[in-house]
C-alpha positions in Angstrom: 9.5 8.9 -9.9 10.3 8.0 -6.3 11.2 10.8 -3.9 14.8 10.2 -2.8 16.3 10.7 0.6 19.9 11.5 1.4 20.1 8.5 3.8 19.2 4.9 3.0 18.3 1.8 4.9 19.4 -1.8 4.6 17.9 -3.8 1.8 16.9 -6.6 4.1 14.4 -4.3 5.9 12.5 -4.2 2.6 13.2 -7.7 1.2 14.1 -10.2 3.9 15.9 -13.4 2.7 14.5 -16.6 4.3 17.9 -17.1 6.0 17.6 -13.8 7.8 14.3 -14.6 9.7 13.9 -16.8 12.7 11.6 -19.6 13.6 8.8 -17.2 14.6 8.4 -15.9 11.0 5.9 -17.7 8.9 6.4 -19.1 5.4 3.4 -18.9 3.0 2.9 -22.1 0.9 0.6 -22.1 -2.1 -0.5 -25.6 -3.0 -1.5 -25.8 -6.7 -3.7 -28.9 -6.0 -4.4 -29.4 -9.7 -1.8 -27.2 -11.3 -3.6 -25.0 -13.9 -6.5 -27.4 -14.3 -9.8 -25.6 -13.9 -13.5 -26.2 -14.6 -13.8 -22.7 -16.1 -11.6 -20.7 -18.5 -11.2 -17.1 -17.4 -9.8 -15.0 -20.2 -7.2 -13.3 -18.0 -6.0 -16.4 -16.1 -2.3 -16.1 -15.4 -1.9 -19.7 -14.3 -2.9 -21.1 -17.6 -0.5 -18.8 -19.4 2.3 -20.9 -17.8 1.2 -23.8 -20.0 2.3 -26.4 -17.5 1.1 -30.0 -17.6 -2.2 -30.4 -15.9 -4.4 -33.3 -14.7 -2.3 -34.4 -11.7 -3.2 -33.9 -8.1 -1.0 -33.0 -5.1 -1.0 -35.8 -2.6 -1.3 -35.9 1.1 2.3 -37.3 1.3 3.7 -34.3 -0.6 1.9 -31.9 1.9 3.3 -33.9 4.8 6.8 -33.7 3.4 6.5 -30.0 2.9 5.4 -29.5 6.5 8.3 -31.6 7.8 10.8 -29.5 5.8 9.6 -26.4 7.6 8.8 -28.1 10.9 10.6 -25.3 12.8 8.5 -22.5 11.2 4.9 -21.5 11.2 3.2 -22.3 7.9 0.4 -20.4 6.2 -1.1 -22.7 3.6 -3.3 -21.7 0.6 -5.2 -24.4 -1.4 -5.1 -23.0 -4.9 -5.3 -23.9 -8.6 -6.6 -23.8 -11.3 -9.6 -24.8 -9.3 -8.6 -26.7 -6.2 -12.1 -28.4 -5.8 -11.5 -30.4 -9.0 -9.0 -32.5 -6.9 -12.0 -34.5 -5.5 -13.6 -34.6 -2.1 -11.5 -37.6 -1.0 -8.2 -36.0 -1.8 -9.0 -32.6 -0.2 -10.2 -34.4 2.9 -6.9 -36.2 3.1 -4.9 -33.0 2.6 -7.0 -31.1 5.2 -6.4 -34.0 7.7 -2.6 -33.8 7.2 -2.7 -30.0 7.6 -4.8 -30.3 10.8 -2.3 -32.8 12.3 0.7 -30.5 11.7 1.2 -28.2 14.7 3.2 -25.6 12.7 0.4 -25.0 10.3 -1.2 -21.8 11.6 -3.6 -20.9 8.8 -5.2 -22.7 5.9 -7.2 -21.0 3.2 -9.0 -22.1 0.0 -9.2 -19.9 -3.1 -12.0 -21.1 -5.3 -14.2 -19.9 -8.2 -17.1 -21.1 -6.2 -18.9 -23.1 -8.9 -18.7 -26.5 -7.1 -19.4 -25.2 -3.6 -22.4 -26.9 -2.1 -23.6 -28.2 1.3 -21.6 -31.4 0.9 -18.3 -29.4 0.5 -19.1 -27.1 3.4 -19.9 -30.2 5.6 -16.5 -31.7 4.5 -14.7 -28.5 5.5 -16.3 -28.4 8.9 -15.4 -32.1 9.6 -11.8 -32.0 8.5 -10.7 -28.3 9.0 -13.3 -26.2 10.7 -11.2 -23.1 10.6 -10.6 -23.2 6.9 -10.8 -19.7 5.4 -12.6 -19.4 2.1 -11.9 -17.0 -0.7 -14.0 -16.5 -3.8 -13.1 -14.9 -7.1 -15.8 -12.4 -8.2 -15.1 -9.3 -10.2 -18.0 -7.2 -8.9 -21.3 -7.4 -10.7 -22.3 -9.2 -13.8 -20.6 -6.8 -16.2 -17.4 -6.8 -14.2 -17.3 -10.6 -14.4 -17.5 -10.6 -18.2 -14.0 -12.1 -18.4 -14.9 -15.0 -16.1 -16.5 -17.6 -18.4 -16.8 -21.3 -18.9 -15.1 -23.1 -21.8 -18.4 -22.6 -23.6 -18.0 -18.9 -23.3 -21.0 -18.5 -21.0 -20.8 -16.3 -17.9 -20.1 -17.9 -14.5 -21.4 -15.0 -12.5 -24.9 -16.5 -11.7 -23.4 -19.6 -10.2 -20.9 -17.7 -8.0 -23.8 -15.6 -6.7 -25.6 -18.9 -5.7 -22.4 -20.0 -3.8 -22.3 -16.7 -1.9 -25.9 -17.0 -1.0 -25.3 -20.5 0.2 -22.3 -19.4 2.3 -24.5 -16.7 3.8 -27.2 -19.2 4.8 -24.5 -21.4 6.4 -23.2 -18.3 8.2 -19.7 -18.8 6.6 -17.6 -15.7 6.2 -15.5 -15.3 3.0 -13.2 -13.0 1.3 -13.7 -11.9 -2.3 -10.9 -11.2 -4.8 -12.1 -8.7 -7.4 -9.9 -8.2 -10.5 -9.9 -4.6 -11.6 -10.5 -4.5 -15.4 -11.9 -1.9 -17.7 -15.4 -3.3 -17.1 -15.3 -1.9 -13.5 -13.5 1.4 -14.1 -15.5 4.4 -13.2 -18.0 2.3 -11.2 -16.0 1.8 -7.9 -18.9 2.7 -5.6 -21.3 0.5 -7.4 -19.0 -2.5 -7.5 -17.9 -2.1 -3.9 -21.5 -1.8 -2.7 -22.5 -4.8 -4.8 -19.8 -7.1 -3.3 -20.5 -5.9 0.2 -24.2 -6.6 -0.2 -23.6 -10.3 0.3 -23.8 -11.1 4.0 -21.1 -13.7 3.7 -18.5 -11.2 2.4 -16.2 -9.7 5.1 -13.2 -8.9 2.9 -12.9 -7.4 -0.6 -9.4 -7.5 -2.2 -9.0 -5.3 -5.3 -6.3 -6.8 -7.5 -5.1 -5.2 -10.8 -4.9 -6.8 -14.2 -1.5 -5.4 -15.1 -1.4 -7.5 -18.3 -0.4 -5.0 -21.0 2.6 -7.2 -21.9 0.4 -10.1 -22.8 0.6 -10.5 -26.6 -0.8 -13.9 -27.4 -3.5 -16.2 -26.3 -3.1 -19.3 -24.2 -2.3 -22.4 -26.3 -4.9 -25.1 -26.6 -4.2 -28.9 -26.2 -5.9 -30.8 -29.1 -7.5 -29.7 -32.3 -10.7 -28.2 -31.0 -10.6 -24.6 -29.8 -13.0 -23.9 -26.9 -15.3 -20.8 -27.4 -13.5 -19.2 -24.4 -10.1 -19.3 -26.2 -11.6 -17.8 -29.3 -12.9 -15.0 -27.1 -9.5 -14.6 -25.6 -7.8 -14.3 -29.0 -10.2 -11.6 -30.1 -9.6 -9.7 -26.8 -5.8 -9.5 -27.4 -4.8 -6.7 -29.7 -1.5 -5.1 -30.8 -1.4 -2.9 -27.6 -2.3 -5.8 -25.3 -5.4 -7.5 -24.0 -8.7 -5.7 -23.5 -8.9 -6.7 -19.9 -5.7 -4.9 -18.9 -5.6 -1.7 -16.9 -2.9 0.9 -16.3 -1.4 1.5 -12.8 -2.9 4.9 -12.7 -6.4 3.5 -13.6 -6.0 0.9 -10.8 -4.9 3.5 -8.2 -7.8 5.8 -9.1 -10.3 2.9 -8.9 -9.0 1.8 -5.5 -9.2 5.4 -4.1 -12.7 5.8 -5.4 -13.7 2.5 -3.8 -11.9 3.6 -0.6 -13.9 6.9 -0.5 -17.2 5.0 -0.8 -16.1 2.5 1.7 -15.5 5.3 4.3 -18.4 7.6 3.3 -21.0 4.8 3.3 -19.8 3.2 6.5 -18.9 -0.1 4.9 -15.6 0.0 6.7 -17.5 -1.1 9.9 -18.2 -4.6 8.5 -16.0 -5.1 5.4 -12.3 -5.0 5.1 -11.1 -3.4 1.8 -7.6 -4.3 0.5 -5.1 -2.9 -0.3 -6.6 0.1 1.5 -6.4 -1.5 5.0 -2.8 -2.5 4.4 -2.0 1.1 3.4 -3.7 2.4 6.5 -1.8 0.0 8.7 1.5 1.1 7.2 0.5 4.7 7.5 0.1 4.0 11.2 3.5 2.3 11.5 1.9 -1.2 11.8 2.7 -4.4 9.9 0.4 -6.2 7.5 0.0 -9.7 6.3 0.2 -8.6 2.7 3.6 -9.3 1.2 3.1 -6.3 -1.2 3.5 -4.1 1.9 5.9 -6.1 4.0 9.5 -7.4 3.9 8.3 -11.0 3.7 8.4 -11.2 -0.1 9.2 -13.9 -2.6 11.7 -15.7 -0.4 8.9 -16.3 2.1 6.3 -17.4 -0.5 6.6 -20.9 -1.9 4.5 -22.8 -4.5 4.2 -26.5 -4.9 2.8 -28.2 -8.1 1.5 -31.7 -8.4 4.5 -32.8 -10.5 6.8 -32.1 -7.4 8.0 -28.7 -8.6 8.7 -26.4 -5.7 9.3 -22.8 -6.5 8.8 -19.3 -5.3 5.7 -17.1 -5.6 3.2 -18.3 -8.2 3.0 -14.7 -9.6 6.6 -15.0 -10.8 7.2 -16.4 -14.3 7.7 -20.1 -14.5 9.8 -22.2 -15.1 12.3 -19.5 -14.0 10.7 -19.3 -10.5 11.3 -23.0 -10.0 13.7 -23.9 -7.2 13.9 -27.7 -6.8 12.0 -30.9 -6.9 10.3 -31.5 -3.6 11.8 -35.0 -3.4 15.3 -33.6 -3.4 14.6 -31.1 -0.6 15.4 -32.4 2.9 15.6 -29.3 5.0 15.0 -25.6 4.9 18.7 -25.0 4.2 18.2 -26.7 0.8 15.5 -24.2 -0.1 17.7 -21.3 1.1 20.5 -22.6 -1.1 18.2 -22.8 -4.2 16.9 -19.3 -3.5 20.5 -18.0 -3.4 21.2 -19.5 -6.8 18.1 -18.3 -8.5 18.8 -15.7 -11.1 15.2 -14.6 -11.1 15.2 -13.9 -7.3 18.5 -12.1 -7.6 16.9 -9.9 -10.2 13.8 -9.4 -8.0 15.9 -8.3 -5.1 17.9 -5.9 -7.2 14.7 -4.0 -8.1 14.2 -3.2 -4.4 17.6 -1.5 -4.2 16.2 1.8 -5.5 13.6 1.7 -2.7 16.2 2.1 0.0 16.4 5.9 -0.7 12.7 6.5 -1.4 10.6 8.6 1.0 7.7 6.1 0.7 9.8 3.1 1.6 8.4 2.7 5.2 4.8 2.8 3.9 5.0 1.2 0.5 7.2 -1.7 1.6 8.7 -1.9 -2.0 5.6 -3.5 -3.5 5.4 -6.8 -5.4 8.7 -7.9 -7.1 6.8 -10.2 -9.5 4.8 -7.2 -10.9 7.8 -4.9 -10.8 9.8 -7.4 -12.9 7.1 -7.1 -15.6 7.2 -3.3 -15.6 11.0 -3.2 -15.5 11.1 -5.5 -18.6 8.8 -3.0 -20.4 11.0 -0.1 -19.2 8.2 1.4 -17.2 9.0 0.7 -13.6 8.4 4.3 -12.7 4.7 3.8 -13.5 4.5 1.1 -10.9 6.1 3.2 -8.3 4.0 6.2 -9.2 0.8 4.3 -8.7 1.9 3.1 -5.3 2.7 6.6 -4.2 -0.7 7.8 -5.4 -2.4 5.1 -3.4 -0.5 6.1 -0.2 -1.0 9.8 -0.8 -4.7 9.3 -1.5 -5.4 7.1 1.5 -3.5 9.5 3.8 -5.7 12.3 2.4 -8.8 10.2 2.9 -8.0 9.7 6.6 -7.4 13.4 7.1 -10.2 14.7 4.8 -12.9 11.9 4.5 -15.4 14.3 3.1 -13.2 15.3 0.2 -13.9 13.4 -3.1 -10.9 11.4 -4.3 -10.8 13.4 -7.6 -10.1 16.5 -5.5 -7.1 15.1 -3.7 -4.1 17.5 -3.9 -1.3 16.2 -6.0 1.2 18.5 -4.3 0.6 17.2 -0.7 2.4 13.9 -0.4 2.6 11.5 2.5 5.9 12.5 4.2 5.9 11.1 7.7 8.0 12.6 10.5 9.2 9.9 12.9 9.2 10.0 15.8 6.6 12.8 16.0 4.8 13.1 19.3 3.8 15.7 21.9 3.1 15.4 25.6 -0.5 16.7 25.6 -1.8 17.8 22.2 -5.3 18.9 23.3 -3.9 21.0 26.1 -1.4 22.7 23.7 -4.2 23.5 21.2 -6.4 24.9 24.0 -3.7 27.1 25.4 -2.8 28.4 21.9 -6.2 30.1 21.7 -6.3 31.2 25.3 -4.1 34.3 25.8 -4.8 34.5 29.6 -3.8 30.9 30.3 -0.7 30.6 32.6 2.5 30.0 30.7 5.4 28.9 33.0 8.9 29.5 31.7 10.6 27.1 29.3 14.4 26.3 29.5 15.9 26.9 26.1 19.3 25.8 24.7 20.1 28.1 21.8 23.0 27.3 19.5 24.2 27.3 15.9 23.1 23.6 15.7 19.5 24.5 16.5 17.3 25.6 19.4 16.6 22.7 21.8 13.9 23.0 24.4 14.9 20.8 27.3 12.2 18.8 29.0 11.8 16.8 32.3 12.4 19.5 34.9 9.6 20.3 37.4 7.7 23.3 36.4 9.5 23.7 33.1 7.4 23.2 30.1 8.3 21.2 27.0 9.3 22.6 23.6 5.8 22.1 22.2 4.3 24.2 25.0 5.5 27.4 23.4 2.9 29.5 21.5 2.7 33.1 20.3 1.5 34.3 23.7 4.4 32.8 25.5 7.1 35.4 26.4 9.8 33.1 25.1 8.0 32.4 21.7 10.5 34.3 19.5 13.5 33.1 21.5 12.5 29.5 20.8 12.2 30.0 17.0 15.3 30.1 14.9 15.8 33.4 13.1 16.0 31.8 9.6 12.5 30.3 9.9 10.8 33.0 11.9 9.3 34.9 8.9 7.7 31.6 7.6 6.3 30.8 11.0 5.0 34.4 11.4 3.3 34.2 8.0 1.5 31.0 9.1 0.6 31.9 12.7 -0.1 35.7 12.3 -1.2 35.6 8.7 -3.1 32.4 8.6 -4.0 32.0 12.3 -2.5 28.5 12.0 -1.0 26.5 14.8 2.6 25.5 14.3 4.1 22.7 16.4 7.6 22.4 15.1 10.1 24.4 13.0 13.7 24.3 11.8 15.7 26.9 9.8 18.0 24.2 8.4 21.5 23.3 9.4 24.4 22.2 7.2 26.4 20.8 10.2 29.7 21.3 8.3 31.6 21.3 11.6 30.0 18.0 12.7 31.6 15.2 10.6 29.1 12.5 9.7 26.1 14.5 10.7 23.3 14.7 8.0 22.2 18.2 7.1 18.7 19.3 8.2 16.5 21.4 5.9 14.1 24.1 6.6 10.7 22.9 7.7 7.6 23.9 9.6 4.9 21.6 11.1 1.3 22.8 11.1 -1.3 21.3 13.5 -4.9 22.0 12.2 -7.5 22.4 15.0 -10.1 20.3 13.2 -10.9 18.7 9.9 -12.4 21.9 8.4 -9.3 23.8 9.1 -7.2 21.0 7.8 -9.0 21.2 4.5 -8.7 25.0 4.2 -5.0 24.9 5.2 -4.2 22.1 2.8 -5.8 24.1 -0.1 -4.0 27.2 1.0 -0.7 25.5 1.1 -1.2 24.2 -2.5 -2.0 27.7 -3.7 1.1 29.1 -1.9 3.2 26.4 -3.5 1.8 27.2 -6.9 2.7 30.9 -6.4 6.2 30.1 -5.1 7.2 27.5 -7.7 8.3 29.8 -10.5 10.2 32.2 -8.2 12.1 29.7 -6.0 15.9 29.5 -6.7 16.8 26.4 -8.8 18.7 24.8 -5.9 15.6 24.7 -3.6 12.3 22.8 -3.9 9.2 23.2 -1.8 7.6 19.9 -0.6 4.3 19.8 1.1 3.8 16.9 3.4 1.0 15.1 5.2 2.0 13.5 8.5 0.7 12.7 11.9 1.3 13.8 15.5 0.7 11.4 18.4 -0.3 12.5 21.8 1.7 10.7 24.5 -1.0 11.2 27.1 -4.0 9.9 25.2 -2.4 8.0 22.2 -4.6 9.9 19.9 -3.2 10.6 16.4 -3.6 14.1 14.9 -3.3 14.8 11.2 -0.6 17.4 10.4 0.6 19.4 7.4 4.3 20.2 6.9 6.3 22.6 4.8 9.8 21.4 3.7 12.3 23.5 1.7 14.6 20.8 0.4 17.5 20.6 -2.2 16.2 20.3 -5.7 17.0 17.1 -7.6 20.7 17.0 -8.6 21.6 19.8 -6.1 24.2 19.5 -3.4 23.5 20.6 0.2 26.1 23.3 -0.2 24.2 24.8 -3.1 20.9 24.5 -1.2 22.2 26.4 1.8 23.7 29.1 -0.4 20.2 29.9 -1.8 18.1 29.0 1.3 17.6 32.6 2.5 16.3 33.7 -0.9 14.0 30.6 -1.0 12.6 31.4 2.5 11.8 34.9 1.4 9.9 33.6 -1.7 8.0 31.1 0.5 7.1 33.8 3.0 5.8 36.1 0.3 3.7 33.3 -1.2 2.2 32.4 2.2 1.3 36.1 2.7 -0.4 36.2 -0.7 -2.3 33.0 -0.1 -3.5 34.5 3.2 -5.3 37.3 1.4 -7.2 34.9 -1.0 -10.8 33.8 -0.1 -10.8 30.6 2.0 -11.5 27.5 0.0 -11.1 23.7 0.3 -10.3 23.5 -3.4 -6.5 23.3 -4.0 -4.6 25.0 -6.8 -3.8 21.8 -8.7 -7.5 21.0 -8.9 -8.2 24.4 -10.3 -5.2 24.1 -12.8 -6.5 20.7 -13.9 -9.9 22.0 -15.0 -10.3 25.8 -14.7 -13.5 25.9 -16.7 -15.7 24.3 -14.0 -14.0 25.8 -10.9 -11.5 23.0 -10.7 -13.8 20.0 -10.2 -12.4 16.9 -11.7 
């Protein structure tokens, strides 16, 4: 279940309508050059499940018209299918020429199965669009590609390997889309290493087969059933297709791949998605992935050869259709069609719950198309849970790269504090452990609304300069949180960089309450690991004794040094209102909760130091907690 906040944000910051963005914001256009027509017959192909008429080809005139409609916006164009290379060399050359002549086209990519790629195709690309980006579909090694077959049922893997080797010889760089199916589960390191072994590969995108709702095979035109469709029928059972994975399985696979990507050093030459997108969002940066940005279905359009213009190709068709291209004369026509789309209205409505989720700034609300499928099955929480697990796991990996993904703590969640910076973090850490270092006075403002350490005066240090050796240390810490801070600093020898005893602000109309919290700044990665494990053990001890109105939340965050720009991983304690509890009930029981927390921290301090957290031990006590 998503973690909820008391405050929310505007829906448009998670799902931006086309009408709300200006001419500097790009629109992605997927050109289905041959519709669903393809020269192979992958068992899991979602395009063929649409059962739309095939055989036609998108024309250069259609591409030119589309560019004219969005002449005021940048366009990012993807040549897609089916298999786009079945459109013929002449037609693709014409389309590339049109795209090259349109100044608003900023990027063109081609997604292919790779079977037709040869020197002649690569020569054509270099003549007509030298900057064409190429993506291949390859689900890891030969076993992983078992679902990718020809109509005769034979594997396509050997021919795709030949294409990758050709691309390497031609010094072309490509991205690979790897579908995560049961054939790759448990083999993330092996699969990632295999894909990265091809010199041409610079990006690996791991995409899930969330197809549990598929209950029937794709229909066949004509009386003869290809071997591939017979294989597909046998693969679909009463609980769904054999190629489907659960959200948890996908998240675990991605985290295992991410761990190998970091530990092996592959990150230096291969981009791994969605891991890189998660890292960027953890750092407060934007990403091109619509699954992690606000530019979702309204900014993704799909054009079919029969003139159908619709939203993202992952949405169900024909419901995703917007208009016939011939009837669209300006961007306003597209905006009007989007406003009248019941499917897009439903997709936007799913994002509403994200406005109060603690993960909203990092997750970006995910993919509405996939969420619609989970919502239809009554299992949208599973989708949200796997996104949170991805974010928590990548945050843990950045802070503890040596920790195996199976040992990631389930209690420590990504809970960023923003803004969160300090004037000079390294100097603060050095002074903390140097009792004889000079400590000029700090100017403190103490009130019922909280202690404020004023900055900006010559010779007067900032709030974050206070440490246990400073004569104003206790004066700067609020009484209600002092025992917790003492347990961490004196009992654990931990560095705390921030604390708050909690404030109801009943006498300040409109002010949101603040809850008890303490920020911990580990000195190095080893201390981070020990402290994280200790916090988990303390939380395990405190859980059963906390008053029902209060809940202990352990957070991972980051502290930025304003002098150097360096980012330091931090750990944070938060005593927050339990689900369904009012702030008034929380503050009534806060003192008791703080005592329980202080006692649990003291007990954890006496335990032998370990990097193994309590939830790992609880998961499998027979082998010391290893999972």
